N, C-alpha and C positions, 0 to 999 in steps of 0.2 A: 721797346715798350712799352707797358699796359698801360691804357689810358685811365686816367683816375675817374673815378665813377661821381658822378655828377652829386651834389647834397644841397637838400632843401630841408629849412628850417619851417615847418610846421605849428603856427602857433592856434590852439584850436579847444574851446572849452568841452566838447561832446567827442567823449573817451571814446564812443563808438566809433563814430564817423574818423576820428583820425587815426583810430587802427584797422580803418579799411582802408583811408588813404596810403598809410605807410605800408601795407601788404600789395597795395595792388604798384605803388611806385616800385618795391623791390622787386617786385616781378620785371618792373621795364625795367631794370639796371640802373635806379635812381633811389640814394640811400637818404634816408627821411628821420630827423632830430624833431622830437616835441616838445613843446613847451603846452601846460594847459591852462596858464593865466597870461595875462599881458604884461605880468611885472616881470615873472621868469622868462616869457619868451621877450622881452625888450633884453634884460641882461642878457642871454644867450645870443642876441645878435650884434649885441654891441660889442659882446668877442670876436666877431668877424667868424671868416672861413665859409661862410653858405653860398653857393650860388647864386640862391631865390629865395623868400621868404613865402611863403603859404598864410594868409595872417586871415583871421576872420575879426568881423567889427564887434560884434557881441559878445566880451570879453570880459572876465569879473577882472577888481585889481584896476586894470588900466583897459581902456577897451582902443580897438585897433585903430581909428583914428589916430587917438593920441601916439599912439607907439610908433604909427609910421612919421608922426609927427617929427615926433623924438628921435627917430633914428636919420632922416633927411637932415633933421636942425646938427643933429652930429657927425655929418658929413659920410653917413654909412650908404653906400652908391648901390649897395645889392637890389636887383630887381626884386619889386613888392608886388605880388598877387593877391588880390583881396578877395575873399570870399565870404558871401553872405546872403543872407533871404531877402534885404532890402532891395527893391529893383526901382525904385524910381530915380528920373532922372538926377533931381536934386541930391538924390543919396549916391550917385555914382559921381555928382560935382564933387560933395565932400571928398570922396577918395581921392580923387585926381588932385584936388587943392594942396592937401598935405602931402603928395610924393608919390603915389600908388601908380606903378606901370599898368595893370590893367584890372579888370572886375570880371570874376566869375559869380553867376546867381545860383545858389541853392535853391533845388537840388541840381545836379550837371550829371554830363555824363563824364567818368573817368579816363576816356578815350582823347577826351577835349580837352581836360587837365592836363594829362600828360602833351598835348601837343601845343598848347599854351605856354606851359612850364618851357619845352625844349625853345620853342620861340625866342620869349622871352631871355632866356639865357643866351642863346646865340647873338641876340642884339648887344645884348650888353657885351660878352667877349669881343664883339668886333668895334666895340665903342673904345675900349680897354686897352687903346695899344701904346699907353703910356702908363709906368707906372710907378709912384715915389713914394720912398720910404724914407725919412729922412734927408739926407742930404745924396742919396743914391736914387738914381734914376734907370729904368729899366723901358725900353726901347721892343716892347713886342714883336713890333715886326720887323723891323729889320736886325731881331736878333744881338742887339748890342746893348751895352750897361757900364754907366761911369758913374763915379762917384767925387763930388765937389770938381767935376768939370774932365776926372781922370780914366782915362777908357782902362775897362776892366779888361784882361785878359783870361777869358773863360774856353775852360774844354767842353764840347758838347754834353755831359754828366752835367759838370757844373752849371751850364746852363738850362738842362732841366732842372735841377735841386733849385736853382736860383731863383727860377719864374714860377715853380709852385710853391717855395717859399713866401715870396712878393705877394702873388695871389693870395694866400691864405693869411697873410701877415692881420693882425700880431699874433695869430694863433700858434700854438705847438702842434708840430708836427710829431708823429711817431716815426722810432726808427722801421718799424714795419711798413708803415705808410711809405717811407722814402723808398724800402727795397723791393717794396711793390711795385712802386711808380718806375725804378729802374731796372728792376730785373725779374719783375713777376713774382718777388717773395723767394728767389732762388738763388742769395749771395753767391758769389761765386767764392768766397773765402769770408772767415769774421768780421775781418778788420777792414774789406771792401770800402765799405760805406763811411768809416771813419776814417779812411783816406782820402775819399773824395770831398768831404768835409771840412777837412783841413788845408784841402788846395783851394777849396773855396772862401776859407775864413782867411786866409792869408790875401786873397784877391781883395776881399771886400772891407777886411780890417786894417789892413796895413798901406800906407804910413799912418792912418788916422787914428785919433787918440776916442773918439767914441765910438763903442762897439755897435754893432749893429747885428750880429749874427749869433744866438746866446744857445748855448746848451742847457735843460733843464733835466739834470738830473733825475734817472727814471724815470723820465718824461718822454723826452723828444730835443728838438729844435725848434728855434723859432726866429725869423726875420723881423727884429721892430726896433725903433730908437730905444 
């Protein structure tokens, strides 16, 4: 199974810098979505699915400190790496106070940016050994899951699908993304993914009344209350 690429949200109003950062990260195997103001960045981050958020402080509409504060108040746990030209102790304290995980002063070396991104994501993933989606509990370390105290009996492929959907909850994951995750984009037959999702749905949904696994027609699949 192919490893899922890291996905970073870059919230930066300097378009030239944003394009350069995105191009560099792409060369290093890190996908990068871009929002050019604080309002758009906050909306995108709230939707979830990002491994890390790169956040400038001086942003139009909503500044980076308020974006970070809003994310933490909404229990968005993705690590936040702030990028700014402000380099005083007070500026750094302000960023850490609202929930930033690290601080990078402009101008910076792209090699250092990549190292800090990977270090923050590794630390975040090692801490996220338990995931909860509604009454569904997933233990990443022991590779077990239960819903309302009832253990789920998952196949190896079912586990991979469940973990990926949970880590990206509530984001909708496309059929193509799930096929790349399992078969590197070359499914053995057209209905193979549908069969695996059907088996996963039987485990996650039955005998519960509240659905957690949702199919969005023409878009993909999401795990969310």
